[in-house]
N, C-alpha and C positions, 0 to 999 in steps of 0.2 A: 512408512509414513513420508509423505511429501514434505520437504523442508520449506516450501513456499506455499502458503495457504491464503486464499482470498475469502473474505467474508464481507458482509454489508452491515453498516451501522446506521440505523435510522436516526436522523438528527432532528426532524421536524415532520409536521403533517400539514398539507395544504388544506385550503378551505373546503375542497371537495372530498376530503378524507383520504386522499392518496398520500402515502408516505414518501418522504424524500430521504435518500440515504447516500452515504459516501462509501467508496470501497476501502477496505482495510486489508493490507497484506501483512502477514506475520511470517517472518523468516526465522527458522530455527536452525542454529548452527550445530556442529558436531561436538562441541566442547563447552566448557564454562568460560565466561568472559563478560566483558561489559555489554550493555545494551544501548541501543540508540533509537531515537524516535525521529522520523523524518516526515515533514508535512509540506505540502505545496498548495497553491491556489487559495491563499488567504484572501486575496482580492481577486475577483472574477476575471479581470483582464490580464493577470500575471500568470500566464500559462507555461513559461519557460521551466519552472520547477517541475511541472508534470512530465515534461520531456526528459529531464535529467533523471527523475525517479524511474521512469520507464526504461531508460537505457541502463540504469543500475540493475534493475531486475533482470533484464536481458543478459547482462554480463554475469550476474550471479548464477544464472541457470546454466552457464557454460562451464562453471567450475566443477571439478570432479566430486566435491563434497556436497554439491547441491543438485547436480544434473540428473 
């Protein structure tokens, strides 16, 4: 099983019927411990959080327990 999984969560539907979704990444560790929820892009112009989360995912994939 891949410890980093991506799914899509539909959050609304546009007037033309096309759904709008956000990506959801679920990272499963190798042991028990606390959980954390990380969210970015609360306001559309604040994209720095997206870059930080992307870098976190990149670094996690390099760890032996996730790679």
